[in-house]
C-alpha positions in Angstrom: -12.0 6.8 -0.8 -10.5 5.6 -4.0 -8.0 7.8 -5.6 -8.1 9.1 -9.3 -5.1 8.0 -11.1 -3.4 9.4 -14.3 -3.7 7.2 -17.4 -0.4 5.2 -17.8 2.0 6.2 -20.3 2.4 3.9 -23.5 4.4 0.8 -22.5 6.8 1.2 -25.3 7.4 4.8 -24.4 7.9 3.9 -20.8 10.4 1.0 -21.5 12.4 3.4 -23.9 12.8 6.0 -21.2 13.4 3.8 -18.1 15.0 0.5 -17.1 13.2 -1.1 -13.9 15.3 -3.5 -11.7 12.6 -5.8 -10.1 15.0 -6.8 -7.4 15.7 -3.3 -6.0 12.4 -1.7 -7.0 14.3 1.1 -8.6 14.0 2.8 -12.0 17.0 4.2 -14.0 16.9 6.6 -17.0 18.1 5.2 -20.1 19.0 8.3 -21.8 20.4 11.8 -20.2 17.9 14.5 -19.9 18.3 18.3 -20.3 18.2 18.8 -16.4 21.6 17.4 -15.7 20.3 13.8 -15.4 22.6 11.1 -17.0 21.8 7.9 -18.3 22.1 5.2 -15.6 20.8 7.8 -12.8 18.1 6.7 -10.5 14.8 8.1 -11.7 12.5 10.0 -9.5 12.4 11.2 -6.1 11.0 10.2 -2.6 8.0 12.2 -1.7 7.6 13.2 2.1 4.8 10.6 2.3 7.3 7.8 1.5 6.3 7.1 -2.0 8.7 7.4 -4.9 7.4 9.7 -8.0 8.9 9.8 -11.3 8.4 12.8 -13.7 8.0 11.8 -17.3 7.1 14.6 -19.9 6.0 16.8 -17.1 3.7 14.4 -15.6 4.3 12.8 -12.1 3.7 9.1 -11.8 3.8 7.0 -8.6 6.8 4.6 -9.0 4.9 1.6 -7.5 2.3 2.0 -10.2 4.8 2.4 -13.0 6.6 -0.7 -11.6 3.5 -2.9 -11.9 2.6 -1.5 -15.2 6.4 -2.0 -16.5 6.5 -5.5 -15.2 3.1 -6.9 -16.1 2.2 -4.4 -19.1 -1.2 -3.7 -17.8 -2.8 -1.7 -14.9 -6.2 -0.1 -14.8 -6.5 3.5 -13.5 -8.8 2.1 -11.0 -6.5 -0.6 -9.4 -4.5 0.2 -6.3 -1.2 -1.2 -5.7 -0.6 -2.6 -2.1 2.8 -2.8 -0.6 3.1 -6.2 1.3 5.4 -4.8 3.9 3.8 -1.4 4.1 7.3 0.3 3.2 6.1 2.8 0.8 9.5 3.1 -0.8 10.0 -0.6 -1.4 8.9 -1.0 -5.1 10.3 -4.3 -5.7 7.8 -6.5 -7.8 7.5 -9.0 -5.2 6.5 -6.6 -2.6 3.5 -5.2 -4.8 0.1 -6.6 -5.5 -3.2 -5.5 -6.9 -5.8 -4.5 -4.4 -9.1 -2.9 -4.0 -9.7 0.1 -1.5 -10.9 -2.3 1.1 -8.0 -4.7 0.8 -5.4 -1.9 0.8 -7.0 -0.8 4.2 -6.9 -4.1 5.6 -3.2 -4.2 5.1 -2.5 -1.5 7.4 -0.9 -0.8 10.7 -2.6 0.2 13.9 -4.0 3.8 13.7 -1.9 6.6 15.2 -4.9 7.8 17.0 -5.6 4.4 18.6 -5.9 5.0 22.5 -5.4 1.1 23.1 -2.4 1.2 20.8 -3.6 -2.3 19.4 -5.2 -2.7 16.1 -9.1 -3.0 16.2 -9.1 -2.8 20.1 -11.1 -0.5 22.2 -11.5 0.1 25.9 -15.2 0.6 27.0 -15.0 3.5 29.4 -17.7 2.6 31.8 -16.9 -1.1 32.1 -13.1 -0.7 31.7 -13.3 -3.9 29.5 -12.0 -4.3 25.9 -14.1 -4.6 22.7 -13.3 -5.7 19.3 -15.0 -5.7 15.9 -14.2 -6.0 12.2 -15.6 -4.7 9.1 -16.4 -7.1 6.2 -18.0 -5.8 3.2 -19.1 -2.7 4.6 -20.7 -4.5 7.7 -19.5 -4.3 11.1 -19.2 -7.6 12.9 -19.2 -7.5 16.8 -16.5 -9.8 18.2 -17.2 -9.3 21.8 -16.2 -7.8 25.2 -13.2 -9.2 26.7 -11.1 -8.7 30.2 -7.7 -8.0 28.6 -6.7 -6.0 25.3 -4.9 -9.0 24.3 -7.9 -11.2 24.3 -9.8 -8.6 22.3 -6.9 -8.5 19.8 -6.8 -12.2 19.5 -10.3 -12.4 18.7 -9.8 -9.7 15.9 -6.8 -11.7 14.4 -8.9 -14.8 14.3 -11.7 -12.9 12.5 -9.4 -10.9 10.3 -7.4 -14.1 9.2 -10.7 -15.7 8.1 -12.5 -12.8 6.4 -9.2 -10.9 5.1 -7.0 -13.7 3.8 -3.8 -12.5 2.3 -4.5 -8.9 3.1 -4.7 -9.8 7.0 -2.2 -7.8 9.2 -1.8 -8.5 12.8 -0.2 -5.4 14.0 
């Protein structure tokens, strides 16, 4: 499901309020604020989800979205920003990229509820063999039945590398 994002602040306003360090991914306030925030203090706070949020004029913004907007000067409210390394608090510009919802999901770790513990591998209860499949453009592609989980995962990795390109994540 695509998220609905707030409209971006005006770029000039954003750059008057904050400095962005592309090497650390952190934002810093340019001027002191009423709530005991000094110029040069790190802007925002880390949400329990791992993402950084920055409050500007009583509106919360995701720091990774602000980083992209600050650096490139444009960002649609429908664009998603993907973290290459999956670290939600790493907002360095080299770790961020535009993605659609499908691409963002492709760059993910194995699900926590995975019984096999291996991405896109399931064990058939009756045969005790392992199966693998991949979803491409909403269609499931059956990759086969295998004797080992490793063989099933290898088939997934080969297909994912082909279909997912730069958004392919092995683990």
